[in-house]
BAFI-3210 file (N, C-alpha, C; in Angstrom, 3 decimals, decimal comma, padded with zeros to 6 digits):
// residues 221
n [1|2|3|4|5|6|7|8|9|10|11|12|13|14|15|16|17|18|19|20|21|22|23|24|25|26|27|28|29|30|31|32|33|34|35|36|37|38|39|40|41|42|43|44|45|46|47|48|49|50|51|52|53|54|55|56|57|58|59|60|61|62|63|64|65|66|67|68|69|70|71|72|73|74|75|76|77|78|79|80|81|82|83|84|85|86|87|88|89|90|91|92|93|94|95|96|97|98|99|100|101|102|103|104|105|106|107|108|109|110|111|112|113|114|115|116|117|118|119|120|121|122|123|124|125|126|127|128|129|130|131|132|133|134|135|136|137|138|139|140|141|142|143|144|145|146|147|148|149|150|151|152|153|154|155|156|157|158|159|160|161|162|163|164|165|166|167|168|169|170|171|172|173|174|175|176|177|178|179|180|181|182|183|184|185|186|187|188|189|190|191|192|193|194|195|196|197|198|199|200|201|202|203|204|205|206|207|208|209|210|211|212|213|214|215|216|217|218|219|220|221]
n.u [103,327|102,445|104,303|105,393|106,455|106,516|107,642|107,702|106,639|106,970|104,748|102,604|099,465|097,326|094,683|091,134|089,139|086,831|086,155|084,961|083,411|083,195|080,477|079,465|079,139|080,049|083,169|084,538|087,737|091,033|093,814|097,187|100,484|103,464|106,603|109,719|111,179|114,307|116,882|118,780|120,401|121,520|120,778|122,306|122,292|124,686|126,101|124,280|122,495|119,978|117,919|117,196|115,856|116,765|115,011|114,769|112,931|111,492|113,203|115,779|116,032|118,818|122,247|124,021|125,316|124,632|122,216|120,546|120,638|118,587|116,730|117,802|120,196|123,750|125,449|123,772|123,579|126,270|126,455|124,709|126,129|128,510|127,595|126,837|124,257|121,391|120,261|117,641|114,510|113,013|113,068|112,621|112,326|112,288|111,717|112,676|113,637|116,838|117,858|118,743|118,571|120,187|122,295|121,232|119,421|116,357|112,960|109,904|106,434|106,143|106,484|103,999|102,581|101,628|099,746|096,453|095,272|096,016|097,744|097,379|098,906|098,422|098,268|095,563|093,494|094,101|091,895|091,845|090,909|087,947|084,434|082,218|080,032|080,745|083,060|082,484|079,952|077,782|074,400|073,527|071,935|068,591|067,307|066,029|065,614|065,805|067,141|069,927|071,701|073,093|075,206|076,747|078,621|077,327|076,853|079,790|080,624|080,642|078,819|079,229|080,625|082,445|083,410|084,839|085,848|085,954|088,812|089,324|086,771|084,493|085,311|085,590|088,234|091,398|091,059|091,519|094,582|095,791|097,475|096,448|095,722|094,639|093,391|093,675|092,819|091,364|093,170|092,745|093,922|097,225|099,439|102,244|104,086|103,450|103,767|101,548|099,017|095,917|093,508|090,667|088,150|088,432|091,358|093,040|094,042|095,257|095,423|098,492|099,723|101,760|101,866|102,051|102,811|102,097|102,152|099,069|098,367|096,439|095,214|096,082|097,501]
n.v [070,924|073,647|076,645|077,654|080,110|083,219|085,616|088,924|092,141|095,645|098,410|101,332|102,499|104,343|105,215|104,935|104,053|103,965|101,729|100,767|097,829|095,573|095,357|097,688|097,870|098,878|098,712|098,690|099,775|099,517|101,629|101,033|102,087|101,055|101,369|100,394|097,745|096,996|094,553|094,202|092,512|089,149|086,260|083,255|079,647|078,562|080,669|082,155|080,313|079,975|080,553|083,671|086,805|090,134|093,031|096,369|099,459|102,541|105,220|107,167|110,586|112,183|111,379|112,055|111,683|113,474|114,447|112,268|111,093|111,379|109,608|107,005|104,811|105,357|102,998|101,495|103,217|103,210|100,534|100,371|102,077|100,654|098,481|099,705|100,741|102,829|104,501|103,159|103,596|101,598|098,126|094,702|091,233|088,327|084,968|083,090|081,092|081,917|081,726|083,015|085,672|088,837|091,139|094,482|094,221|095,243|094,920|095,020|095,750|093,844|091,363|090,468|090,278|088,012|087,097|086,619|086,998|088,277|088,493|090,703|092,445|094,512|097,219|097,975|100,934|102,833|103,297|104,075|103,988|102,286|101,763|098,961|098,885|100,031|098,597|095,815|095,513|095,552|095,689|097,543|099,449|100,521|103,523|105,441|108,302|107,804|105,410|105,056|103,328|103,106|102,754|100,816|097,804|095,990|093,455|091,694|090,022|087,310|084,992|083,657|081,434|080,971|083,266|085,279|087,236|085,927|085,841|087,237|087,724|089,903|093,279|096,837|098,283|098,874|099,741|098,702|099,191|096,768|093,987|092,838|090,353|090,173|087,818|086,531|088,730|090,194|091,154|094,078|095,891|096,556|099,139|099,527|101,468|103,626|102,645|101,603|099,658|098,151|096,763|094,708|095,775|096,787|097,773|097,402|100,180|103,616|106,370|106,449|104,607|101,676|098,717|095,187|093,005|089,906|086,906|085,198|082,752|080,825|080,679|079,727|081,152]
n.w [090,410|092,456|093,101|096,322|097,081|095,405|092,984|094,119|093,354|094,002|094,411|094,114|095,332|093,365|093,113|092,476|089,612|086,823|084,217|080,936|079,672|076,787|076,336|077,255|079,944|083,297|085,022|088,118|089,057|090,468|090,352|089,976|090,483|089,204|089,162|087,560|089,373|090,943|090,971|093,743|095,198|095,099|096,704|097,598|097,894|098,763|100,002|101,630|102,601|101,602|098,695|097,218|096,052|096,494|096,292|095,139|095,427|094,318|093,548|095,091|095,042|093,664|094,156|096,050|099,290|101,330|100,480|100,452|102,932|104,741|103,891|103,490|105,113|105,735|105,424|103,718|101,553|100,707|099,965|097,771|096,078|095,725|094,284|091,993|091,625|091,511|094,417|096,445|098,153|099,355|100,259|099,407|099,912|097,944|098,019|095,756|092,911|091,799|089,307|086,171|086,833|087,543|089,328|089,420|087,414|085,978|086,866|085,462|084,632|082,692|083,722|084,438|082,089|080,769|082,482|083,865|086,282|089,563|092,715|095,424|098,007|100,804|103,222|105,234|105,707|108,624|111,296|113,876|117,417|117,936|118,624|119,479|117,756|115,297|114,786|115,094|114,138|115,940|117,116|119,016|121,693|122,797|121,266|122,685|124,865|127,597|127,939|128,330|127,243|124,468|122,480|123,598|124,460|126,021|128,580|129,364|131,237|133,707|135,851|139,153|138,359|135,473|136,643|135,328|132,423|129,216|127,130|123,834|122,937|121,119|121,429|122,034|120,212|118,508|115,076|111,742|109,759|109,200|107,638|104,530|102,115|098,908|096,806|093,494|091,854|089,034|086,177|084,483|082,645|081,377|081,310|080,139|079,283|080,854|083,336|084,688|086,245|086,064|088,103|088,786|091,012|094,524|096,381|099,468|101,616|101,590|099,207|097,534|099,158|099,874|097,846|097,253|094,740|093,171|091,170|090,722|093,091|093,233|090,802|087,679|084,754]
ca.u [103,180|102,521|105,344|104,919|106,896|106,517|108,291|106,857|107,047|106,391|104,107|101,811|098,066|097,045|093,285|090,181|088,502|085,842|086,342|083,809|083,698|082,724|079,024|079,092|079,024|081,129|084,027|085,334|089,129|092,061|094,978|098,439|101,682|104,553|107,821|110,590|111,932|115,661|117,502|119,925|121,253|121,095|121,199|122,498|122,256|126,038|126,557|123,275|121,708|118,715|117,887|116,253|116,187|116,456|114,540|114,622|111,849|111,376|114,507|116,060|116,500|120,181|123,116|124,915|124,916|124,011|120,848|119,722|120,829|117,318|115,912|118,443|121,383|125,024|125,880|122,954|124,005|127,560|126,210|124,189|127,214|129,452|126,986|126,535|122,800|120,809|119,696|116,206|113,976|112,381|113,631|111,752|112,987|111,437|112,411|112,415|114,835|117,599|118,396|118,342|118,560|121,486|122,238|121,026|118,353|115,088|111,769|108,757|105,129|106,179|106,423|102,601|101,922|100,956|098,846|095,085|094,926|097,166|097,533|097,809|099,013|098,482|097,845|094,300|093,507|093,940|090,733|091,958|090,142|086,528|083,527|081,788|079,040|081,463|084,094|081,955|078,573|076,779|073,149|073,390|070,768|067,487|067,678|065,217|066,407|065,986|067,723|071,298|072,445|072,922|076,250|077,601|078,751|076,536|077,606|080,764|081,060|080,042|078,384|080,298|081,404|083,829|083,753|085,768|085,502|086,817|089,553|089,031|085,421|084,535|085,268|086,123|089,688|091,938|090,465|092,296|096,030|096,172|097,930|095,464|096,104|093,513|093,857|093,037|092,188|091,453|093,911|091,952|094,848|098,598|099,982|103,655|104,824|103,141|103,957|100,248|098,329|094,530|092,927|089,242|087,777|089,142|092,567|093,159|095,029|094,953|096,152|099,920|100,243|102,503|101,227|102,994|102,127|102,670|101,276|098,016|098,810|095,310|094,744|097,161|097,111]
ca.v [071,422|075,098|077,179|078,277|081,499|083,799|086,918|090,046|093,482|096,712|099,503|102,244|102,675|105,695|105,512|104,086|104,608|103,077|101,485|100,136|096,605|095,554|095,478|098,989|097,813|099,523|097,870|099,476|099,336|100,211|101,966|100,828|102,584|100,113|101,706|099,219|097,319|096,603|093,506|094,783|091,449|087,776|085,384|081,888|078,577|078,339|081,789|082,621|079,201|079,897|081,362|084,787|088,055|091,362|093,954|097,749|100,219|103,986|105,858|108,329|111,666|112,589|110,306|112,606|111,170|114,534|114,635|111,068|110,504|111,364|108,528|105,716|104,885|105,436|101,687|101,093|104,074|102,702|099,245|100,687|102,673|099,584|097,625|100,504|100,852|104,018|104,217|102,949|103,832|100,410|096,829|093,546|089,982|087,280|083,685|082,391|080,622|083,067|081,427|083,949|087,052|089,417|092,387|095,640|093,946|095,895|094,097|095,911|095,099|092,743|090,121|090,043|090,417|086,769|086,717|087,135|087,320|088,694|088,640|092,021|092,569|095,918|097,529|098,707|102,247|102,845|104,089|104,409|103,230|102,330|100,989|097,672|099,017|100,249|097,591|094,450|095,562|095,326|096,410|098,642|099,446|101,395|104,904|106,335|109,193|107,305|104,069|105,079|102,208|103,356|102,156|099,985|096,391|095,145|092,705|090,693|089,289|086,030|084,863|083,185|080,427|080,943|084,495|086,125|087,467|085,145|086,639|086,991|088,139|091,219|094,459|098,040|098,223|099,535|099,264|098,959|099,095|095,362|093,495|092,007|089,844|089,883|086,824|086,322|089,919|090,176|092,245|094,723|096,360|096,897|100,226|099,379|102,705|104,547|101,888|101,522|098,373|098,276|095,510|094,826|095,841|097,680|097,298|098,108|101,243|104,959|106,761|106,600|103,559|100,621|097,438|094,155|092,258|088,618|086,103|084,541|081,416|079,904|080,645|079,714|081,773]
ca.w [091,784|092,507|093,945|097,549|097,046|094,072|092,886|094,507|092,944|094,813|093,695|094,944|094,955|092,896|093,408|091,772|088,424|086,199|082,789|080,299|078,940|075,402|076,317|077,790|081,394|084,038|085,863|089,068|089,026|091,240|089,537|090,695|089,790|089,467|088,435|087,536|090,552|090,566|091,776|094,442|095,726|094,845|097,791|097,105|098,891|099,277|100,842|102,587|103,119|100,867|097,480|097,282|095,379|097,228|095,256|095,582|094,785|094,516|093,511|095,931|094,169|093,972|094,621|097,061|100,589|102,123|100,001|100,635|104,260|105,467|103,329|103,712|105,966|105,026|104,929|102,580|100,442|100,222|099,317|096,439|095,283|095,394|093,271|090,807|091,505|092,114|095,738|096,527|099,489|099,931|099,894|099,635|099,549|097,382|098,061|094,503|092,230|091,303|087,968|085,118|087,329|087,841|090,085|088,567|086,446|086,292|086,702|085,280|084,511|081,723|084,500|084,527|080,782|080,385|083,569|083,863|087,662|090,364|094,155|095,897|099,465|101,204|104,591|105,222|106,354|110,067|111,705|115,285|118,412|117,579|119,460|118,960|116,691|114,042|114,590|115,023|113,629|116,980|116,896|119,961|122,549|122,385|120,983|123,508|125,711|128,956|128,011|128,851|126,629|123,045|121,640|124,451|124,092|126,904|129,579|128,898|132,424|134,039|137,239|140,027|137,641|135,982|137,348|134,576|131,016|128,338|126,147|122,422|122,547|120,469|122,281|121,394|120,080|117,317|113,828|110,535|109,852|109,134|106,340|103,846|100,800|098,032|095,849|092,181|091,287|087,579|085,550|083,437|081,608|081,755|080,496|080,479|079,048|081,950|084,580|085,348|086,239|086,508|088,568|089,074|092,421|095,439|097,051|100,755|101,746|101,116|097,998|097,770|100,034|099,203|097,546|096,845|093,684|092,780|090,325|091,511|093,494|093,118|089,425|086,695|083,487]
c.u [103,364|103,617|104,734|105,256|106,934|107,134|107,297|107,465|106,333|105,811|103,352|100,389|097,833|095,627|092,387|089,584|087,490|086,167|085,108|084,247|083,102|081,213|078,531|078,901|080,230|081,867|084,796|086,750|089,982|093,275|096,233|099,605|102,862|105,746|108,767|111,300|113,307|116,174|118,764|120,885|120,658|121,662|121,227|122,509|123,623|126,452|125,570|122,414|120,349|118,807|116,840|116,778|115,825|116,196|114,337|113,556|111,913|112,755|114,586|116,646|117,878|120,992|124,190|124,412|124,193|122,554|119,953|119,809|119,556|116,420|116,485|119,693|122,655|125,527|125,086|123,309|125,311|127,393|125,655|125,305|128,205|128,917|126,631|125,052|122,349|120,110|118,186|115,747|113,519|113,036|112,637|112,469|111,974|112,236|112,007|113,736|115,544|118,166|117,846|118,284|119,979|121,298|122,146|119,927|117,052|113,920|110,562|107,482|105,093|106,163|105,008|101,871|101,137|099,934|097,461|094,630|096,195|096,770|098,124|097,791|099,192|098,013|096,595|094,424|093,324|092,806|090,734|091,111|088,661|085,713|083,010|080,770|079,720|082,425|083,539|080,497|077,540|075,542|073,030|072,100|069,658|067,954|066,903|066,102|066,710|066,710|069,100|072,167|072,243|073,927|077,195|077,622|077,832|077,422|078,535|081,242|080,317|079,476|079,533|081,176|081,352|084,275|084,763|085,263|086,471|087,539|089,139|087,643|085,470|084,355|085,775|087,647|090,110|091,356|091,353|093,794|096,545|096,606|096,881|096,020|094,841|094,005|093,014|092,239|092,406|092,216|093,083|092,842|096,213|099,097|101,465|104,423|104,588|103,331|102,672|099,639|096,932|094,006|091,468|088,994|088,664|090,344|092,702|094,203|094,561|095,730|097,621|100,533|100,895|101,634|102,309|102,266|102,863|101,672|100,301|098,409|097,706|094,777|095,931|096,653|097,141]
c.v [072,934|075,546|077,845|079,761|081,987|085,183|088,026|091,344|094,498|097,804|100,390|102,331|104,131|106,115|104,556|104,824|103,598|102,943|100,755|098,874|096,671|095,722|096,822|098,999|098,438|098,520|098,770|098,911|100,150|100,410|101,856|101,328|101,712|100,511|100,511|098,983|096,844|095,526|094,077|093,738|090,100|086,890|083,944|080,896|078,388|079,423|082,098|081,502|079,056|080,803|082,466|085,949|089,212|092,443|095,333|098,469|101,681|104,643|107,036|109,406|112,136|111,435|110,816|112,184|112,224|114,739|113,448|110,488|110,500|110,221|107,146|105,912|104,934|104,064|101,220|101,916|103,572|101,374|099,443|101,196|101,611|098,698|098,380|100,667|102,170|103,649|104,103|103,104|102,545|099,140|095,729|092,304|088,972|085,990|082,851|081,880|081,805|082,853|082,420|085,396|087,522|090,744|093,569|095,449|094,596|094,972|095,019|095,096|093,991|091,384|089,562|090,087|089,172|086,313|087,336|087,558|087,577|088,724|089,974|092,039|094,038|096,051|098,392|100,039|102,094|103,773|104,405|103,522|103,403|101,439|099,749|097,796|099,206|099,108|096,188|094,387|095,168|096,180|097,641|098,539|100,339|102,831|105,907|107,119|108,571|105,991|104,075|103,978|102,309|102,575|101,271|098,528|095,497|094,366|091,689|089,827|087,983|086,070|084,289|082,134|080,736|082,266|085,372|086,293|086,674|086,062|086,283|087,376|089,551|092,358|095,657|097,957|098,976|098,905|099,637|098,819|097,667|094,978|092,559|091,582|089,495|088,969|086,837|087,533|089,918|091,391|092,801|095,214|096,643|097,960|100,339|100,686|103,735|103,905|101,765|100,136|098,586|096,897|095,740|094,838|096,776|096,982|098,069|099,219|102,569|105,254|107,014|105,542|102,443|099,386|096,477|093,185|090,959|087,880|085,331|083,108|080,376|079,789|080,737|080,347|080,764]
c.w [091,811|093,471|095,178|097,561|095,608|094,123|093,216|094,012|093,816|093,923|094,664|094,410|094,573|093,263|092,645|090,586|087,905|084,715|082,260|079,571|077,537|075,291|076,878|079,288|082,071|084,918|086,812|089,159|089,988|090,351|090,402|089,850|090,192|088,605|088,500|088,868|090,097|091,522|092,416|094,997|095,388|095,951|097,278|098,258|099,542|100,271|101,966|103,174|102,460|099,642|097,616|096,448|096,305|096,187|095,860|094,775|095,203|094,641|094,482|095,039|094,623|094,518|095,586|098,438|101,417|101,736|100,334|102,045|105,093|105,011|103,609|104,558|105,118|104,577|103,714|101,345|099,843|099,496|097,912|095,530|094,832|094,277|091,996|090,546|092,135|093,415|095,675|097,978|100,159|099,395|100,237|099,152|099,049|097,338|096,854|093,944|091,580|089,904|086,944|085,560|087,583|088,571|089,128|087,538|086,909|085,956|086,617|085,112|083,467|082,418|084,508|083,190|080,387|081,427|083,379|085,251|088,461|091,837|094,604|097,417|099,821|102,646|104,527|105,958|107,866|110,468|113,200|116,185|118,128|118,518|118,751|117,827|115,332|113,740|114,351|114,577|114,684|116,698|117,800|120,764|122,029|122,194|121,819|124,472|127,068|129,068|128,661|128,286|125,119|122,187|122,458|123,973|124,921|127,858|128,929|130,063|132,631|135,460|138,071|139,366|136,148|136,603|136,637|133,152|130,143|127,341|124,720|121,987|121,981|121,462|121,482|121,357|118,823|116,052|112,643|110,774|109,837|107,718|105,755|102,490|100,022|096,920|094,577|091,709|089,777|087,068|084,398|082,306|082,221|080,786|080,833|080,313|080,156|083,323|085,386|085,173|086,807|086,884|088,941|090,582|093,218|096,065|098,366|100,711|101,193|099,839|098,337|098,658|099,217|098,980|097,063|095,914|093,385|091,911|091,199|091,808|093,308|091,694|088,496|085,393|082,359]
res [m|k|q|k|h|r|l|k|l|m|g|k|k|i|g|m|t|t|v|f|d|d|q|g|g|t|i|p|c|t|v|l|y|v|e|p|n|v|v|t|q|i|k|t|l|e|v|d|g|y|e|a|l|k|i|g|y|e|k|v|k|g|q|n|l|k|k|v|q|s|k|i|s|k|p|l|f|d|d|y|k|k|r|g|i|e|s|r|k|r|l|k|e|s|r|v|s|t|e|g|y|e|v|g|q|e|l|d|l|s|v|f|e|s|e|k|h|i|d|v|q|a|v|s|k|g|k|g|y|q|g|v|m|k|l|h|n|f|k|g|g|p|s|a|h|g|s|g|f|h|r|h|a|g|s|t|g|m|r|s|t|p|g|r|c|f|p|g|s|p|r|a|s|r|m|g|g|n|v|h|t|l|q|s|l|k|i|i|s|i|q|k|e|k|n|l|l|l|v|k|g|a|v|p|g|s|r|g|s|m|v|y|l|s|k|a|i|k|k|e|s]
***
């Protein structure tokens, strides 16, 4: 039986590149930077009511509170200090079995060394308020000068019955900035010494944005 929850590591999108396969063909790839994540807390069934790992990512430069107070709160800084862990900017919880893990343990790309596919979760680029042609691929009206109907949505109303516009129909609204999960992306290469992971295809988000990586739930290695 496949696990519902899987360990998630945090990383950042660096950008895209192209690599060549054995036949000389090109493969578009997204480059992800995944520095070692650290286990900051282990939640147990007896204490917390469920099992989970709390994982930290992206070290805060300097361990003096005055230098890091703009990045993290004082209680969080004190918690890191008590556990003997360098402060991290970001935290993520993974509801997995905690057996074999300990506080302070670093999790790097070796987690995915035996995998051929991976699931990637990221937030798409925000494009602001957009009209129906860009957002929903509407055809639009005539382009002639006298039409007065070029990029409008057209009528969304009704006659006397039911006399209202139904909710949920495509209209101009905010575009982008949504969480997307791409499943079963092929792993092209893992450069563990550089903390780099190359996956086939595009990943949502801008350069430098956060990504969350987990073993592919639909494809077993």
